[in-house]
C-alpha positions in Angstrom: 88.2 127.3 118.0 91.2 125.0 117.4 93.2 123.8 120.4 96.5 125.6 121.0 99.6 124.0 119.5 101.9 122.5 122.0 105.7 122.4 121.3 107.9 119.8 123.0 111.2 121.5 124.0 112.8 118.1 124.5 112.0 117.0 120.9 115.3 115.8 119.3 114.9 118.0 116.2 114.3 121.2 118.3 117.1 120.3 120.8 119.5 119.8 117.9 118.5 123.1 116.2 119.0 125.0 119.4 122.5 123.4 119.9 123.4 124.4 116.4 122.2 127.9 116.9 124.1 128.1 120.2 127.3 127.0 118.6 126.9 129.5 115.8 126.3 132.4 118.4 129.3 131.4 120.5 131.6 131.3 117.5 130.6 134.8 116.5 131.0 136.2 120.0 134.6 134.9 120.1 135.8 135.8 116.6 134.0 139.1 116.3 135.0 140.0 119.9 131.4 140.9 120.8 130.8 141.4 124.5 127.4 139.8 124.9 124.0 139.1 123.4 120.8 137.7 125.0 118.2 135.8 123.0 114.6 134.6 123.6 112.5 132.4 121.4 108.7 132.6 122.0 106.0 130.3 120.7 102.6 131.9 121.1 102.2 132.4 124.9 105.3 130.6 126.0 109.0 131.2 126.2 110.6 128.1 124.6 114.2 129.1 125.2 116.1 132.1 126.5 119.8 132.5 127.1 122.5 135.1 127.6 126.0 134.8 126.0 129.2 136.6 126.9 129.7 139.4 129.4 127.2 142.2 130.1 130.1 144.1 131.6 133.5 143.0 130.4 135.5 145.0 132.9 133.6 143.7 135.9 133.2 140.2 134.5 129.4 140.2 134.8 127.9 137.5 132.6 124.8 138.1 130.4 121.6 136.4 131.3 118.0 136.5 130.0 117.3 139.0 132.8 120.1 141.4 131.8 118.8 144.8 130.8 119.9 146.2 127.5 118.9 149.5 125.8 116.5 148.6 123.1 116.7 151.9 121.0 114.0 152.2 118.4 112.1 149.1 119.6 110.7 151.9 121.9 108.7 153.1 118.9 106.5 150.0 119.2 105.5 151.0 122.7 104.9 154.6 121.5 102.6 153.3 118.7 100.8 151.0 121.2 100.1 154.0 123.4 98.7 156.0 120.5 96.4 153.1 119.5 95.2 152.7 123.1 94.2 156.4 123.0 92.6 156.0 119.6 90.6 153.0 120.9 89.5 155.1 123.9 88.1 157.8 121.4 90.7 160.4 122.5 92.1 160.8 119.0 92.0 159.5 115.4 94.9 158.3 113.3 93.9 160.8 110.7 93.9 163.8 113.0 96.3 166.5 112.1 99.3 166.6 114.4 98.6 170.2 115.1 95.2 169.4 116.6 97.0 167.8 119.5 100.2 169.8 119.4 99.2 173.4 118.7 102.9 174.4 118.8 103.7 172.1 115.9 104.9 174.2 113.0 107.5 173.4 110.3 108.3 174.9 106.9 106.9 172.9 103.9 107.6 172.7 100.2 105.2 174.5 97.9 104.0 171.2 96.5 102.6 170.1 99.9 102.2 173.4 101.8 98.5 172.7 102.4 98.8 168.9 103.2 98.2 168.2 106.8 100.6 165.9 108.6 98.6 163.3 110.5 99.1 160.9 113.4 99.1 158.1 110.9 101.9 159.7 109.0 104.0 159.8 112.1 103.5 156.1 113.0 104.0 154.8 109.4 107.0 156.9 108.6 105.3 158.6 105.7 105.3 162.2 107.1 108.2 163.4 105.0 109.7 165.0 108.2 113.5 165.1 108.7 115.0 162.0 110.2 116.2 163.9 113.2 115.6 167.0 115.3 117.7 170.0 114.6 120.7 169.0 116.8 123.8 166.8 116.3 123.1 164.6 119.3 124.3 161.3 117.7 127.7 163.0 117.3 127.9 164.9 120.6 125.7 162.5 122.7 124.1 165.6 124.2 120.4 165.2 123.8 118.1 168.3 123.7 115.0 168.4 126.0 111.6 168.5 124.2 111.4 172.3 124.6 114.5 172.7 122.4 113.2 170.0 119.9 110.1 172.2 119.6 112.2 175.3 119.0 114.3 173.5 116.5 111.3 172.9 114.3 111.4 176.5 113.4 114.8 175.9 111.7 113.7 172.8 109.9 111.5 172.0 106.9 109.9 168.8 105.6 112.1 166.8 103.3 109.4 165.1 101.3 105.7 165.5 100.6 103.6 163.3 103.0 102.9 159.8 101.5 105.3 160.3 98.6 107.6 157.6 100.0 108.4 156.2 103.3 111.1 158.0 105.2 112.2 156.9 108.7 112.0 159.6 111.2 113.0 159.8 114.9 111.6 163.3 115.0 108.2 161.9 113.9 108.0 159.4 116.8 109.2 162.0 119.3 106.1 164.0 118.2 104.0 160.9 118.5 105.2 160.6 122.1 104.3 164.2 122.8 100.8 163.5 121.4 100.5 160.6 124.0 101.4 163.0 126.8 99.1 165.8 125.5 96.0 163.6 125.0 96.4 161.5 128.1 97.3 164.3 130.4 100.2 162.2 131.8 104.0 162.3 131.2 104.8 159.9 128.3 106.9 157.6 130.5 104.4 157.3 133.3 101.6 156.6 130.7 103.6 153.7 129.3 104.4 152.3 132.7 100.8 152.3 133.9 99.0 151.4 130.7 101.4 149.0 128.9 104.3 147.8 131.1 102.3 147.1 134.3 99.4 145.2 132.6 102.0 143.0 130.7 104.0 142.3 133.8 107.1 144.0 132.3 108.6 144.8 135.7 112.2 144.9 134.5 111.6 147.4 131.7 112.5 151.1 132.0 111.1 154.0 129.9 113.4 156.7 131.4 115.7 157.2 134.4 118.6 155.4 132.9 121.6 155.1 135.2 124.9 154.1 133.6 126.0 152.5 136.9 123.0 150.2 137.0 124.5 146.7 137.5 121.4 145.2 135.9 122.0 147.2 132.8 124.6 145.8 130.3 127.5 148.2 129.8 127.4 149.5 126.2 130.4 149.3 123.8 131.3 150.9 120.6 131.6 149.2 117.2 135.0 147.6 116.7 137.5 149.6 114.6 140.5 148.0 112.9 143.5 147.5 115.2 141.7 149.0 118.2 139.8 147.6 121.2 136.2 148.4 121.7 135.5 151.5 123.9 132.8 151.8 126.5 129.9 153.9 125.1 126.9 154.8 127.2 124.4 157.5 127.5 121.6 158.4 129.9 118.1 159.5 128.9 117.9 160.9 125.4 115.9 164.0 126.2 113.2 165.0 123.8 113.8 161.8 121.7 112.7 159.4 124.5 109.6 158.2 122.7 111.8 157.3 119.7 114.4 155.2 121.3 115.1 155.4 125.1 113.9 152.3 126.7 115.8 149.5 128.4 114.4 146.0 128.7 115.3 142.3 128.9 114.6 139.5 126.5 112.3 138.0 129.1 110.2 141.2 129.4 110.1 141.7 125.6 108.9 138.1 125.3 105.8 139.3 127.2 105.3 142.1 124.7 105.7 139.5 121.9 103.1 137.3 123.4 100.6 140.2 123.3 101.1 140.4 119.5 99.8 136.8 119.1 96.5 137.5 121.0 94.8 138.5 117.8 91.7 136.3 117.8 88.5 138.2 116.8 86.7 139.3 119.9 89.8 139.2 122.1 89.7 142.1 124.5 93.1 142.4 126.3 94.2 144.7 129.1 96.4 146.5 126.6 94.9 146.2 123.1 92.2 144.3 121.5 92.9 141.6 118.9 91.3 143.7 116.2 93.7 146.6 117.0 96.7 144.4 117.1 95.9 143.1 113.6 95.4 146.6 112.4 98.9 147.6 113.6 100.5 144.5 112.1 99.1 144.8 108.6 100.6 147.0 105.8 99.7 150.7 105.9 102.4 151.7 103.5 103.7 149.2 100.9 107.0 149.7 99.1 107.0 149.5 95.3 108.6 146.0 95.3 105.7 144.6 97.3 108.0 142.8 99.7 108.1 145.3 102.6 106.4 148.3 104.1 105.1 149.8 107.4 102.2 148.9 109.7 101.4 151.1 112.6 104.8 151.3 114.3 105.9 147.9 112.9 108.2 147.2 110.0 106.4 144.5 107.9 108.3 142.4 105.3 108.6 139.1 103.5 111.5 136.8 103.8 111.9 133.3 102.4 108.1 133.1 101.8 107.2 134.1 105.3 105.6 137.3 106.6 107.6 139.0 109.4 107.0 142.1 111.4 109.0 143.8 114.2 111.5 146.5 114.7 115.3 147.1 115.1 117.0 149.3 117.6 120.4 151.1 117.9 121.6 153.5 120.5 125.1 154.3 121.7 126.5 151.0 123.0 123.5 148.8 122.3 121.6 147.1 119.4 118.3 145.2 119.3 116.0 143.3 117.0 112.5 141.9 117.6 111.0 139.7 114.9 107.5 138.2 115.0 106.2 135.6 112.6 102.4 135.8 112.8 101.5 132.6 110.9 103.8 130.5 113.0 103.2 132.5 116.2 107.0 132.6 116.8 109.0 135.6 118.1 112.7 136.0 118.2 114.3 138.7 120.4 118.0 139.5 120.3 119.6 142.2 122.5 123.3 143.1 122.4 125.7 145.6 124.1 127.8 146.4 121.0 126.8 148.7 118.2 128.0 146.4 115.5 126.5 143.2 116.9 124.1 143.1 113.9 121.1 141.4 115.8 119.2 141.1 112.5 121.7 138.3 111.4 120.8 136.4 114.6 117.1 136.6 114.1 117.5 135.7 110.5 119.5 132.6 111.4 117.2 131.7 114.2 114.3 131.8 111.8 116.0 129.5 109.3 117.1 127.0 111.9 114.4 127.0 114.5 111.1 127.6 112.7 111.2 124.2 110.9 112.4 122.5 114.1 109.5 124.1 116.1 107.1 122.8 113.5 108.6 119.3 113.9 108.4 119.5 117.7 104.7 120.6 117.4 103.6 117.4 115.6 101.3 115.0 117.3 102.4 111.5 118.1 105.2 110.0 120.2 108.5 111.9 120.5 111.1 110.1 118.4 114.1 108.7 120.2 117.1 111.0 120.3 120.8 110.1 119.6 122.7 107.6 121.7 123.8 109.5 124.9 127.2 107.8 124.5 127.9 109.9 121.5 128.3 113.0 123.7 132.0 112.0 124.4 132.7 113.2 120.8 130.8 116.5 121.0 133.0 119.6 121.1 135.1 122.2 119.4 138.0 121.1 117.2 140.8 123.2 115.7 144.0 123.2 113.7 145.9 125.9 111.9 143.6 125.7 108.9 140.2 126.1 110.5 137.6 125.2 113.1 135.0 122.5 113.3 132.3 121.7 115.8 130.9 118.3 116.5 127.3 118.4 117.7 124.5 116.0 118.4 121.9 116.1 115.6 118.4 114.7 115.9 119.6 111.1 115.6 123.4 111.2 115.6 126.6 113.2 115.2 127.3 115.9 112.7 130.2 118.2 112.0 129.6 121.9 111.2 131.7 124.9 110.3 130.4 127.6 112.6 132.3 130.2 110.6 129.7 130.0 107.9 126.9 132.5 107.8 124.7 129.5 107.3 126.1 126.7 109.6 124.1 124.0 107.8 126.2 124.8 104.6 128.6 121.9 104.1 127.3 120.1 107.2 128.6 116.5 107.5 126.7 113.6 109.1 128.7 110.9 110.8 127.6 107.3 110.4 129.2 104.8 112.9 131.2 102.0 111.3 133.6 100.9 114.0 134.5 102.0 117.6 135.2 105.7 117.5 135.1 105.7 113.7 132.4 107.1 111.5 131.8 107.4 107.8 131.2 111.0 106.6 128.1 111.7 104.6 127.7 115.1 103.0 126.7 116.8 99.8 129.7 119.1 100.1 132.1 118.0 97.5 134.8 120.2 98.9 134.6 118.3 102.2 135.4 114.6 102.8 132.3 112.7 101.8 132.8 108.9 101.9 136.0 109.2 104.1 136.4 108.1 107.7 136.4 110.4 110.7 138.2 108.9 113.7 138.1 110.3 117.2 141.0 109.7 119.5 140.1 109.6 123.2 141.9 110.7 126.3 142.3 108.8 129.6 138.9 110.1 130.7 137.2 108.6 127.7 136.5 112.0 126.1 137.6 112.7 122.5 140.8 114.8 122.3 141.2 114.9 118.5 139.3 114.3 115.3 141.2 112.7 112.5 140.0 112.8 108.8 142.4 111.1 106.4 145.8 111.9 107.8 144.9 115.3 109.3 143.8 116.0 112.8 141.9 118.8 114.5 142.4 119.0 118.3 139.7 119.7 120.9 139.7 123.1 122.5 137.6 124.2 125.5 136.6 127.5 123.9 137.1 129.5 120.7 
C-alpha cells in the first residue's frame, strides 16, 4: 500500500491559489449582494482550508464561520442513500426489491406501457423510477409541507410520468419514499436512524436531520433570491414534513467535511463504522449513464465529467439556502460550499475552486523542499484598487505580485504579473493584449508605507478597504 500523500498548506502555490479564490469570493459577495457563504476544502482525511464569508444573519450582524449551520437541501439525499445501503449490507433489503415489498401502501397509477413493471429501491436512488418530481401538493409555493400520511394519500391522485429506466428524472417524491423504506426496514424513525447510524459514528455533532428552529442562532438566516430593484427578503422554513428524507437537513462545512472524508475510505477490505470501501465505490460509480456519456447517477450521487476529471456529489436548494458538495475521487479532494441565499449558485464556487486549487494542491503535494515564497515586503502593495472604470486586486502569487480582475468568472483570465524594475515600480507581463503588457505599474505610498494608489500609464486606481 502506498504512503498517504501529504499536502503542505504553507506551500507558496497553494497559498497563492487560496488567496486568489478568497478574492474572487469576496468580490462576488459584494457585487451580488450575497449574505454569506462558507467553504471547506478537504484532501483525503484532512481539512486543508475552511472559511466563512459575509453574514449568516444580516439583521443581527452575525458573521459566517465554518461552524455556521446552513440548510443543505437535497444533499440530504446522500444520507438517505447511505442509510439504504447500510440496510442492504445488513441483509435487510435488496436494491432490486420492489418498493411495495417494504411499503405495502405504495400504489400509484401507471401507464399501459409499464403497468406491470415493478418500481424498485434502485430506481428510487438513481432517479430512474419515472415518478413525479414532487408529491401531490404545492409546498414550494405555499411553504406548507404535508406530513407523510398526506404524501401517501396524495399518491392516489398521481401517476408515473415515465416508464422506469426510460430516462433519468429527478424526484423528491422518490427519495421521500426511500426514507420511508429506511424507517420501515429499520423499525426506527428516519431521523433517529440517521443520527445513530451515520452522524454519530462520523462525529457530525453539529448536523440536524429534523427539529429545525428558525430562531437558532447557529443556523444561518435564509434569504430569497435577489429581484431587480428590490432588497432580499428573509425566507425560512421549519421541517419539510413528509419530504424530510429528500431535503431537510442542516449542517456545517466542517461536519460535511467528515462525510466527505468517508467517501475517500474506499480501499479494498476497508470496513468502516458507516459503510465498507466496497459499498462506497458501488455508490460512487455510474448506475445510469446519460446518452452523452458525460454524466449520470450512482446510488444517490450525481456523477459527471468536467475538464477531464470525474466528479461526484450533489446540490441542494431549499427556501433561503443553497448547497453544493463535489468530490474528486482520483485526487481525493472535496469542495463543500453552503450559502444562505437561493441564488448564490454554489456550483460556480466549487467549479472555480476545482480549477484554481486542484493543480495547486498537486503542486503542494510534491516531495522535496518547499520553494521560497514571495518577498514579504511586497505585501505593502497587496489590496483592492478602484476607479470609475473598474476594479483590480493586487495579490501575492507564488513568487511575486500579480494583478487580477475579480469580476471575471475566471479570475486568471487576463492576469498580469509584476516584475520589479525600480522602487515601487514594476513591469507588467501578460498575454492579455487588451491590458497593458510591457508598460510600467507604479505604486504610490502613504505615510505609513502602504500603497494608496496604482498608476499604469497616466491612469490611477485608488486603494479601497472593501468592495
